[in-house]
C-alpha positions in Angstrom: 0.0 0.0 0.0 1.1 3.6 -0.6 3.0 5.4 2.0 3.7 9.1 2.0 3.7 9.0 -1.8 0.9 9.5 -4.3 0.3 5.8 -5.0 -0.4 2.9 -2.7 1.8 -0.2 -2.6 0.6 -3.7 -2.5 2.6 -4.9 0.5 2.1 -2.6 3.5 5.7 -1.6 4.1 7.7 1.4 3.2 11.1 0.4 1.7 12.5 1.7 -1.7 12.9 -1.0 -4.2 10.1 -3.1 -2.8 8.1 -3.1 -6.0 5.2 -5.3 -5.0 3.7 -5.7 -8.4 3.7 -8.8 -10.4 4.0 -10.2 -13.9 1.3 -12.2 -15.5 3.1 -15.4 -14.8 0.5 -17.8 -16.2 0.9 -21.5 -15.5 0.9 -23.9 -18.4 -2.2 -25.8 -19.2 -0.7 -28.9 -17.6 -1.0 -27.3 -14.1 -2.7 -29.3 -11.4 -6.5 -29.5 -11.5 -8.9 -30.8 -9.0 -10.7 -33.0 -11.5 -10.2 -34.1 -15.1 -11.5 -31.3 -17.4 -12.2 -31.3 -21.1 -10.0 -28.4 -22.3 -11.3 -28.5 -25.9 -13.2 -25.3 -26.6 -15.9 -25.1 -29.3 -14.8 -23.5 -32.5 -17.4 -20.7 -32.0 -15.7 -19.5 -28.8 -13.4 -16.5 -29.3 -9.8 -16.8 -28.2 -8.7 -13.4 -29.5 -8.4 -11.8 -26.1 -5.5 -11.6 -23.6 -4.9 -14.7 -21.6 -6.4 -13.7 -18.2 -7.1 -15.4 -14.9 -10.6 -15.6 -13.4 -12.2 -16.9 -10.3 -15.6 -18.6 -10.6 -17.6 -18.9 -7.4 -20.1 -21.7 -7.4 -22.9 -22.8 -5.1 -21.9 -25.7 -2.8 -22.2 -29.3 -3.9 -19.9 -31.6 -5.9 -22.5 -32.1 -8.6 -22.9 -28.3 -9.1 -19.1 -27.8 -9.3 -18.8 -30.7 -11.8 -21.4 -29.2 -14.2 -19.9 -25.7 -13.9 -16.5 -27.1 -14.9 -18.0 -28.5 -18.0 -19.6 -25.1 -18.7 -16.2 -23.4 -18.2 -14.7 -25.6 -20.9 -17.5 -24.9 -23.3 -17.0 -21.1 -22.7 -13.4 -21.3 -23.6 -11.9 -21.6 -20.2 -9.3 -24.0 -18.7 -9.6 -25.0 -15.1 -6.3 -24.4 -13.4 -7.3 -25.4 -9.9 -10.6 -26.0 -8.1 -11.0 -25.3 -4.4 -14.2 -27.4 -4.1 -14.2 -27.1 -0.3 -15.1 -23.4 -0.7 -16.6 -23.4 -4.2 -13.9 -21.3 -5.9 -12.5 -22.3 -9.3 -9.4 -20.7 -10.8 -9.7 -20.5 -14.6 -7.6 -19.2 -17.5 -9.2 -18.0 -20.7 -8.5 -16.0 -23.8 -12.2 -15.6 -24.5 -12.9 -11.9 -24.0 -16.6 -12.8 -23.2 -15.7 -15.6 -20.8 -16.8 -13.9 -17.6 -20.1 -12.7 -19.0 -20.8 -16.1 -20.4 -20.0 -18.2 -17.4 -22.1 -15.9 -15.1 -25.2 -17.1 -16.9 -24.4 -20.7 -16.0 -26.7 -22.4 -13.4 -24.8 -22.8 -10.1 -22.5 -19.9 -10.6 -22.9 -17.2 -8.0 -20.2 -14.8 -9.3 -17.2 -14.7 -11.7 -14.6 -12.2 -12.5 -11.2 -11.5 -14.0 -8.5 -11.2 -11.3 -6.7 -8.5 -13.4 -7.4 -6.1 -16.3 -4.3 -6.6 -18.4 -0.9 -8.3 -18.5 1.3 -6.4 -16.1 4.7 -4.8 -15.8 6.5 -3.8 -12.6 5.2 -0.7 -10.9 7.5 1.7 -9.2 8.0 2.0 -5.5 6.4 4.9 -3.6 8.1 4.4 -0.2 8.2 7.2 2.4 11.9 6.5 2.9 14.4 3.9 1.8 14.8 0.6 3.5 17.7 1.0 5.8 20.1 -1.9 6.2 21.7 -2.3 9.6 25.3 -1.2 9.5 28.1 -3.3 11.1 28.9 -0.4 13.4 25.3 -0.1 14.5 25.2 -3.9 15.2 28.4 -3.7 17.2 27.2 -0.8 19.3 23.9 -2.5 20.0 25.6 -5.7 21.0 27.7 -3.8 23.5 24.5 -2.4 25.1 22.6 -5.7 25.2 21.7 -6.7 28.8 21.7 -10.2 30.2 19.0 -12.3 28.4 18.8 -10.0 25.4 19.8 -11.0 21.9 22.6 -8.8 20.5 20.3 -6.4 18.4 17.4 -6.3 20.8 18.5 -2.9 22.2 17.5 -1.4 18.9 14.0 -3.0 19.0 12.0 -0.2 20.7 8.9 -2.0 19.4 9.2 -4.9 21.9 9.0 -2.8 25.1 6.3 -0.7 23.4 4.0 -3.7 23.6 5.7 -5.2 26.7 7.0 -8.2 24.8 10.3 -8.0 26.6 8.4 -8.5 29.9 6.3 -11.3 28.4 9.4 -13.2 27.4 10.4 -13.5 31.1 7.3 -15.6 31.5 7.2 -17.5 28.3 8.4 -17.4 24.7 5.3 -19.1 23.3 4.6 -22.7 22.3 6.3 -24.6 19.5 2.8 -26.2 18.9 1.5 -22.8 17.6 2.2 -21.8 14.0 1.8 -18.4 12.4 1.6 -18.3 8.6 3.2 -15.3 6.8 1.0 -15.0 3.7 3.3 -12.7 1.8 6.2 -12.5 -0.7 8.0 -15.5 0.6 10.2 -16.3 3.7 13.9 -17.1 3.8 13.9 -20.1 6.2 17.6 -20.4 6.0 18.1 -17.2 8.0 19.8 -18.1 11.3 17.1 -16.2 13.3 14.2 -18.0 11.5 15.5 -21.5 10.8 15.0 -22.7 14.4 11.3 -21.9 14.4 10.4 -22.6 10.7 7.5 -24.9 10.0 8.2 -26.5 6.6 5.0 -28.6 6.5 2.9 -25.5 6.7 4.9 -23.7 4.0 4.1 -23.5 0.3 4.2 -21.3 -2.8 0.7 -20.4 -4.0 1.8 -18.3 -7.0 -0.6 -18.7 -9.8 -3.3 -20.1 -7.5 -1.8 -23.6 -7.3 0.0 -25.0 -4.3 3.6 -25.8 -5.0 5.2 -27.9 -2.3 8.7 -28.2 -3.9 11.4 -27.7 -1.3 12.1 -24.0 -0.9 9.2 -22.9 -3.1 8.1 -20.6 -0.3 11.4 -18.6 -0.4 11.8 -15.3 -2.2 13.9 -15.5 -5.4 17.2 -13.5 -5.7 15.5 -10.5 -7.2 12.2 -10.8 -5.3 10.9 -8.8 -2.3 12.4 -9.3 1.2 9.1 -8.1 2.7 7.8 -11.5 3.9 11.2 -12.3 5.6 11.1 -9.0 7.5 7.5 -9.8 8.6 8.4 -13.3 9.7 11.3 -12.0 11.9 9.0 -9.6 13.8 6.7 -12.5 14.6 9.0 -15.3 15.6 12.8 -14.6 15.3 14.3 -17.0 17.7 15.8 -16.0 21.1 19.1 -17.6 20.4 21.9 -15.1 21.3 21.9 -14.0 17.7 20.3 -11.0 15.9 16.9 -9.8 16.9 14.0 -11.3 19.0 10.5 -11.8 17.7 7.3 -11.0 19.5 6.7 -14.7 20.0 10.2 -16.3 19.7 9.1 -19.7 20.8 6.3 -20.3 18.2 6.6 -21.7 14.7 6.4 -19.5 11.6 5.6 -20.7 8.0 5.9 -19.0 4.7 3.0 -19.0 2.2 4.2 -17.2 -0.9 1.4 -15.5 -2.8 3.1 -12.7 -4.7 4.3 -13.0 -8.3 8.0 -12.6 -9.1 7.7 -8.9 -9.5 5.2 -8.5 -6.7 1.5 -8.4 -7.5 -0.8 -10.3 -5.1 -3.6 -11.8 -7.2 -6.9 -13.2 -5.9 -6.2 -16.8 -7.0 -2.9 -16.9 -5.0 -4.5 -15.3 -1.9 -7.3 -17.8 -2.0 -4.8 -20.6 -2.2 -2.9 -19.2 0.7 -5.9 -19.1 3.1 -7.0 -22.6 2.1 -3.5 -23.9 2.5 -3.3 -22.4 6.0 -6.7 -23.8 6.9 -5.7 -27.3 6.0 -2.2 -27.4 7.5 -2.8 -26.6 11.1 -2.1 -22.8 11.1 -3.2 -20.9 14.2 -2.7 -17.4 12.9 -2.3 -15.8 9.5 -0.6 -12.5 8.9 -1.6 -10.5 5.8 0.4 -7.4 5.1 -0.8 -6.7 1.5 -3.8 -5.8 -0.5 -5.2 -7.9 -3.3 -4.4 -6.5 -6.8 -5.3 -4.8 -9.0 -8.0 -2.9 -7.1 -7.2 -0.8 -4.1 -10.9 -1.1 -3.3 -13.2 -3.8 -4.7 -16.7 -2.5 -5.4 -19.6 -5.0 -5.1 -21.6 -3.2 -7.8 -18.9 -4.3 -10.4 -19.3 -7.9 -11.5 -15.5 -8.6 -11.6 -14.7 -6.9 -8.3 -17.7 -8.5 -6.6 -16.3 -11.9 -7.5 -12.9 -11.2 -6.1 -14.4 -10.1 -2.8 -16.5 -13.3 -2.6 -13.6 -15.6 -3.4 -11.2 -14.1 -0.8 -14.0 -13.9 1.7 -14.8 -17.5 1.3 -11.2 -18.5 1.7 -10.6 -16.3 4.8 -13.8 -17.6 6.5 -12.7 -21.1 5.7 -9.4 -20.5 7.4 -11.2 -19.1 10.5 -13.6 -22.1 10.6 -10.5 -24.3 10.7 -9.1 -22.5 13.6 -7.0 -19.6 12.3 -7.1 -16.0 13.5 -6.6 -13.8 10.4 -4.7 -10.6 11.0 -4.2 -7.9 8.4 -2.5 -4.5 7.9 -4.8 -1.5 7.5 -2.9 0.2 4.7 -0.5 3.1 4.3 -2.6 5.7 2.4 -3.5 8.0 5.3 -7.2 7.3 4.5 -10.2 7.3 6.8 -11.7 4.0 6.0 -14.9 5.0 7.8 -15.4 8.1 5.7 -18.6 8.5 3.6 -16.5 8.5 0.5 -12.9 8.2 -0.6 -11.0 9.0 -3.8 -9.2 6.1 -5.4 -6.6 7.3 -8.0 -4.6 4.1 -8.2 -7.0 1.5 -9.6 -6.6 -0.6 -11.6 -2.9 -0.7 -11.1 -2.2 -3.1 -14.0 -3.4 -0.7 -16.7 -4.0 3.0 -16.6 -5.5 4.0 -13.2 -8.6 6.3 -13.3 -9.9 8.5 -10.5 -13.1 7.2 -8.9 -15.1 8.1 -5.9 -15.9 5.1 -3.7 -17.9 4.3 -0.6 -15.6 2.2 1.6 -18.6 0.4 3.1 -19.5 -0.9 -0.4 -16.0 -1.1 -1.9 -13.6 -3.1 0.2 -9.9 -3.4 0.6 -9.3 -7.1 0.7 -8.5 -9.0 2.9 -8.2 -6.1 5.3 -11.9 -5.2 5.4 -13.3 -8.7 5.2 -15.6 -9.3 8.2 -13.8 -11.3 10.9 -10.3 -10.2 10.0 -8.3 -8.3 12.7 -7.4 -4.9 11.1 -4.3 -3.3 12.5 -3.2 0.4 12.4 0.4 1.4 12.8 2.1 3.4 15.6 5.4 5.2 15.7 7.9 5.2 18.6 5.9 7.8 20.5 2.7 5.7 20.5 1.0 8.0 18.1 -0.7 6.9 14.9 2.0 6.6 12.2 1.9 9.4 9.6 1.0 7.1 6.8 -1.4 4.7 8.5 -5.0 4.3 7.5 -7.5 4.7 10.2 -11.3 4.6 10.7 -13.7 4.4 13.6 -15.3 1.0 13.6 -12.8 -0.3 11.0 -9.5 -0.4 13.0 -9.6 -3.2 15.6 -6.2 -2.7 17.3 -2.9 -0.9 16.9 0.7 -1.9 17.1 4.2 -0.5 16.3 4.8 -0.1 12.6 7.4 2.6 12.7 7.4 6.2 11.4 9.9 8.7 10.2 12.5 9.2 13.0 12.1 12.9 12.9 8.4 12.5 13.6 8.6 9.9 16.4 12.1 9.3 17.6 12.6 6.3 19.9 14.2 6.4 23.3 17.8 5.3 23.7 19.5 2.9 23.1 17.3 2.6 20.0 18.2 5.1 17.3 15.9 4.6 14.4 12.1 5.1 14.3 11.5 2.2 11.9 11.2 -1.5 12.8 14.3 -3.7 12.8 13.9 -7.2 11.5 15.3 -10.0 9.4 16.2 -9.8 5.7 17.1 -12.6 3.3 20.6 -13.9 3.3 21.1 -13.6 7.1 20.8 -9.8 7.1 18.9 -7.3 9.2 17.2 -4.0 8.2 14.6 -1.4 9.1 11.2 -0.9 7.5 8.1 1.0 8.3 4.4 0.4 7.4 1.2 -1.2 8.6 3.0 -4.3 7.2 5.2 -4.0 10.3 2.4 -3.4 12.7 0.3 -6.4 11.7 2.9 -9.0 12.6 3.2 -7.6 16.1 -0.5 -8.4 16.6 -0.1 -11.8 14.9 2.8 -12.6 17.4 0.6 -11.6 20.4 -2.2 -13.7 19.0 0.2 -16.6 18.9 1.1 -16.0 22.6 -2.6 -16.1 23.5 -3.0 -19.3 21.6 0.1 -20.7 23.4 -1.5 -19.8 26.7 -4.9 -21.1 25.7 -4.3 -23.9 23.2 -8.0 -24.7 22.8 -9.2 -21.2 22.4 -11.3 -20.6 19.3 -10.4 -17.7 16.9 -13.3 -15.8 18.4 -11.9 -16.1 21.9 -8.4 -15.2 20.8 -9.8 -12.0 19.1 -11.8 -11.1 22.1 -8.7 -11.5 24.4 -6.7 -9.3 22.0 -9.2 -6.6 22.4 -9.8 -6.9 26.1 -6.0 -7.1 26.9 -5.1 -4.1 24.7 -3.9 -0.9 26.5 -6.5 1.8 26.1 -5.4 4.7 23.9 -7.6 7.7 23.6 -7.8 9.8 20.5 -4.9 12.2 19.9 -6.5 15.4 18.6 -5.4 17.7 17.2 -3.2 15.4 15.1 -0.4 17.3 13.4 2.3 14.7 13.1 4.8 16.8 11.1 4.2 19.9 13.2 3.5 22.2 10.2 0.4 23.7 11.7 -2.1 21.7 9.6 -4.2 18.9 11.1 -3.3 15.7 9.2 -6.2 13.5 10.4 -9.1 13.5 12.8 -9.6 10.7 15.3 -13.2 9.8 16.1 -14.4 7.7 19.0 -13.7 7.3 22.7 -11.0 6.0 25.0 -11.9 2.4 24.7 -12.6 2.3 20.9 -11.6 4.8 18.3 -10.5 5.3 14.7 -6.8 5.7 15.3 -6.1 2.9 17.7 -9.2 0.6 17.7 -9.5 -1.1 21.1 -5.9 0.1 22.0 -2.3 -0.9 21.7 -1.7 -4.7 21.7 -0.3 -6.0 25.0 2.0 -9.1 24.9 2.4 -9.2 28.7 -1.3 -9.6 29.4 -1.4 -12.2 26.6 0.8 -14.5 28.7 -0.7 -13.5 32.1 -4.4 -13.9 31.5 
């Protein structure tokens, strides 16, 4: 999602070079399917259009799905994968009339293209560059580390901000709990992640098809390091090396859903949630929005289908026991406003300006009912300058970092961004609601460790009840230029900036 720039990025972090956009990357027609399909299209069906990907949402029942698959073939589509457990079918077609045709089929509730054109990489609009940790900074931090701290922990102002340092004196979390990072991939060879990595719950879902090849969940050499940074915040091991995660005793898995050059498509996101649901995941972290629409409007047939497909997948994961946590976004938008101006959609062709109602046009998965929506704080516990907000939309808040000149941390920390793991054994700073969401996912994992039989509903209730109350901060002039930058609505116990308050790791292990 976008930051302090004019466009919103797909992953909700703020580093330069993190172009979370993606190529078309279609799978060959030999890709796995859920059932044999006749791929021969009638001669009358046009194949003159771009080869696009679609989701077809069908009514429940094996017989219904079977008949719809036959109709898909007749309409010039090829079934790539069928998630029959939620009634979502991933299809490729070059018939420009495919969606309109298949929507008329008995048993189809909705269908839509997951993109508007083949894509090229989009530029980064970060608020500031990703900042690698220098050798000198690492040396100085290690010299300041106290007994029981990992060497870089003195630079992690975010841990005491949510009392995670105090929580670790009681417990590090249970290795029976797994948090899935649905993101750009996780480098499980990192020394701070390898001890806690759950390979069985990891996969690549690029293209909408689960790929279980060893290491498929890792980012490629030229791919985003975003997911690896998120994973470290959640569960970097307490091992006298590097940093410490919020829940350093739990497991973390990587579910890769972004294309090589970064776009997060509906079919991959659906695959990610279903994979998590069926592989024992307790918490999912979602620090992205689903391309190509910043907001998906239900009065548009294509966008309506995308909302339905991702909603079905997210609900399925929750029914199977997972708490879904998502970043609120970095566009400084009031998601509870009567209307918003979206100038970035679709981001795979030429964006056009449109006025949308955020109650009817949803950022997915962030605004899907049941998902825990997280806003970001800086080191002074104020809403981060870039963070989206909205009374009744934001559920909880957590450290995501901000410009150091806006919200400088207390010593020995020196940087207002969030320090975490990077591929290849490195460490670096990032900021964004992407960085806030994994703090909440980590605390949810601590709650699940304390209460292993708690349902997702109970875990979410405890997150809210345990949060430290944070009243509105009005007037809010984060850059001190004399202009109010946002208005917080609501009371002390629930408001648009902080939701039910700041997530509390200590209470998570005490209650």
